[in-house]
C-alpha positions, 0 to 999 in steps of 0.5 A: 839515907843509907849510911856509908861505912867509908865516910864513917871510917874516914875520921878515925882513920885520919887520926890514927894515920896521923899517929902512925905517921908520927911514929914512922917519922920518929923511927926514920928520924932516928935512922936519918937524923941529918935529913931536913925533910924528916925534921920538918915532918917530925916537927909538924906531927910531934907537938900534937901526937907526941904527947899522946905517945909519951903517955902511951909509952909509959904503959907499953914500955916504949916499944914501937912495935907495940905502938903499931900493934895498938894502932892496927888494933884500933884501926880494925876496931874502928872499921868493924864499928863503922860496918856494924849493923847497930848504929851505937857502935859507929856512934861510939867509935867516932866520938871516942876518936873525936875525944882523942883528937881533941885531947891531941890538940889541947895537949899539943897546944900547951907544948908549943911556944908559938900559939894564939892566946885569947884573953876573955873576961867572965861576967863576974869580972874574972879574966882567963885565957884560952890557948890553942894552936891554929896549925894546919894539922889542928885545923884539919883535925877540927874540921874533919872531926866536926864534919864526921860528928855531924854526919854521925849524928845525921846517920844516927837520927835517920836510922832512928827515924826509919826504925820508928817508921817501921814500928808505926807501920807494924802497929797500924797493920796490927790495929787494922788486923784487930 
């Protein structure tokens, strides 16, 4: 199986596109505050990605130009990593973006009022609750993230197997020559 760089790049691009769309919706909401469509888009995207931008803006000084430059640099790094010869690059890029997406979901889950709260009891009797929003965006991110992770692992294992097979053939050729 030959790995497809576009498939490896799809999940990081999707997450970065969501972050960019939220920034663009925030910018357009400032320009057109009376537009109900802009509010719908902003309200759908802001709970998960807005909390990430609040943390980033502390370090970047609240500049949207720097936000877009950061997204462009991250997109370029992920594209280069997905096309790299070494499989560790795309492995790390996909898993780094998966951690970012999970943090977007979990941080955004605590910022919403309408969430699904499930209560669990540990074997020791301690009760705790798990809070997670099952919005369309969070479900889409979770499904695409798990799919990208599975494909990444499959591609990594297949490439590892091809390298092992190549070494095995070389060792057999050396043994035959001796």
